[in-house]
Steps between C-alpha positions, in 0.01 A plus 500: 500500500639843411537789738211680330288185533586480872414874550162451326438198728600710809256780403222254436568332837484841678184588308332170600631459861634844613856609553516409866374147433736440218789635706403274797482194281841550354659598830593856401384844604219688318748789442749268331223371273389851422856606413541194263169585324605866464851421378666663800615195695864539600564124525461229241127501395540158339509341842161642593352428157615148525331460837177635348526264210550206738190609711259593222587268204526129423853543364711176527866447487702201374727442800805272445442342835125494564365499148210720403402713804297817559705813503433557870670160577799603292525833688474312829777268403718793394432671834600189695813460291621841628470382865756291688498139382376222720496180303157328537475316173691449173235725335570776748878470422448522132262802535755668724774441242307595191237766592741786538614465143160402344245744377250228411353458163133615453292205384 
């Protein structure tokens, strides 16, 4: 999905659910969401737009470890890969090794 597609999705989500609800559901502040939508966000807007896509779409990713997964599962695996590693399974070890370098492939 392109940045303009994600922006359109974000605007539609805000229209349908309200800015505060969208921000709550993606774990960001309403002001950060507002800044992304107005083009004034000081950080990387792609991070917030990707969270919105994960929450409000059916986008799937082809993960080299887990196979086809919803984008939200991919984002969660990437988040966990940034944390200290505690081996719990061979899959967890593979995700920890690969996620930091993988951007996923939209299905």
